N, C-alpha and C positions, 0 to 999 in steps of 0.2 A: 614524844606529847611531850609540847614544857606547858609552864604553870604561869596564868595570869598572877599579880595581884588583884587584879582590879577582880577578881571573878571569885565568888560566893566559897567559902570556905569548903562548901560538900562539894561544890566543882573542885576542888582543889586538890580533897581529902581519896574523891570517886579516882583525880587521875594517877596519880600516886600507887594508891590500892593497883589498878591496872593496870599500871606498868610494871606491876611485881606480880603477876599472877599471868599479864601476853608474854616474860619472858622466862614463867617457867618457876622463878624463888621464888615464892606460894605456892603448892604444889597444890589439885588434886581433889577436897574434900577436906581438906583443911578450914579451919573455923574461925574465924576474924573474930576475936572479940573485941566490945560495942570499947568496954574497957580500960584495955589495953591499948585501941587505937585514937580516942578520947585521949591519953595522958601524953600520945608523940604527937600527938597537932596542937594540943594545948586547947584543944575545946573542946566543947558540953556534947552532950550527950545529939540532939536535937541535927547540927549539923553530919554526926556521923552515921548516923539513924537513914538520914538524906542519902548521904551518900552510898550505902548501901541501897536503894533503891536506885538513884540514878547507874552501880553495878549488875543490878540483879533485870533493868532493861535492855543492858548488853548483852546476857548473856554468860554473867562472867561467872554469879555469884547466884545462889537461894539459900531463898528464905523459908527453915524449918521451924513449923509451932513445936514449942518446947525445945526446939534444939538448937534455936540461935541461927546466925548467917554462916555461908559452908561455901567458900570455891568448886563451883561447878564445873564434872567431870567433862566429857563429849565424844562422843563416837563416832565410826564412821560416815553413817545414815549425817552425822551432822557435817557434818568435814566436804561430803558432796552438797550437802543443804547453802552453804555457806558458797560454797564455791557456785553451783546455777545460779543464787542470786545472785553475785557480784559481775556474772556474764552477763546476766539480762541486763542491769545496773548499769553498771559498764560501757555498753555497746551504746544505752541509751545518751549514754553523758556524752562518750564521745562525737555520736550521732551528730547533735544540736553543736561540742565544744569544736567540728575539723573547721565550718568554715572559717572559723576565727583564730587558725590557730597561726600565730604569724614564721618568720623562718626563724626568727629570734627564740622561739621558745623553740620548736624543734630543734634546734639545736641546741643548746639548754634540756634540753630529754636528751640527746643523742649522749650530752659529757656524763650524764645524771648515772646511764645505762650503765657506760664503761664504765662509770667509777666503781661499779656494783661487780661489773667483773674485778676488779681490784680487789676487793673485800675481805678483811683479813677473819675476822668470825661472821657468823648468822646473825647478827645483831645488825652487825654496820649493811651486812647485803641489804636484808631487810628494810633496811630507811632507806637505803638506795632506790629501788622496787619499788616502793611504794613512794618515794618522791616521784616516779619517774609511771606509774596511774595518773597519779594526783596533779601530775602538771599537766599533760592531754587532753586533761578529762577537764579542767577548774572552769577554760573559759562558755562549758554548755550555760553559767549564769542560771543559773541551782543549787540554792543552796538549801534546802532539804534532800534534795536528790546525793550532793555533794556529801549531807550529815551519813547520810545510810550507809554509803560504801567507805565511808571512813570505818565506819565501828565494823564493819563488816570484813576490812582491812586485819582489823587489833582482831577477828578471830582467826580469818586466816595465819598473819605472825604467832598467834598462839599456838595453831594446828602444829606452824613447822619448826618456832622452840623446842617444842615437848617430844622431838625423832632426834635432834640437834645440838645432844647436851658432851659429845668428844668434837670429834675430829671435823675442821671444815676442810669444804674448798671452792670457792667462789663457783658459779657456774656462771658457762658464756652463752646469754640469751638471745637467742639470735631471733625468736617474739618478737622482738623488741625493734631491732636493728629494721626486719619484716613489714614493723606496723608503723613504721616512721614512714619508711622507703614508702606504702602506699599515703600517706600522708601528703607526701613531700607530692607526687602523684598528681596530690589531689582526687585519689582513689579511695573513698570514707567506708565506701559498703564495705573495699578488700580490706578495711583496717578493721571496719572491726569486726570483721569476718574473722580476721586474723585474733583478734585480741578475745574473742568469742572462743575460742575454740586453744587461747593461751590459757583461758582461765578453765574453762573447766577442766581439764587437763588433771589440773588439781590434786582434783575430788573422785578419781580413779579408786580401783580398790589397789589398793596394796601389793607387790607379790613379793620381792629379793627385799629386806628392811632397808636395807645397807645404799644398796643400788636406787633404793624404790626413795628414798631421803633427798641426795640427789640430784632424782629427776624432780618429781615434787620443789622442792628450791626453782627445781632450775625454769617453772612454770606458775610461780604464785607472780 
């Protein structure tokens, strides 16, 4: 996530905190102290409170009476819910974007996916994966839909990072290539079917933890 100087202070604070939460630098249940954050960012309490509200709307923090604001945890049910929501909304976006995808855009998407295959760590892979998904749906021309999908991708990234704190081996994403092949052939319904399966797979119940992390990574 990048910050822009033109953005309100509350937005810049919420983005910085979201990055830390998503990356796992701040653990679930950790308390976010308003005074400390205001001091860190050189801001008053007003934009910090607004930043907390933004983070709460994204499901990243919870506000508890008399206990303050804490980083939200997540359950397997939430992982499944996010996968289902992403599948439905990204299919909608891709169906609208498909007719507007140019040869140059598809070549760029392929290059991004291949860069993800060479990623040296999970953060680099997640950035490439997110960029691939964002690129092929952006031509849908539906900004509110794209913002919602961006929020869901942030949740997916948090689930992914929570399971990858040590070893990392970049997966080769064959589904991305299958999606691109269908789009190049003008087979948009085939592309959306592969995309939906690709995303839903990430919400399945884990079995063997180490193997499962690698499998989920390959499908996010």
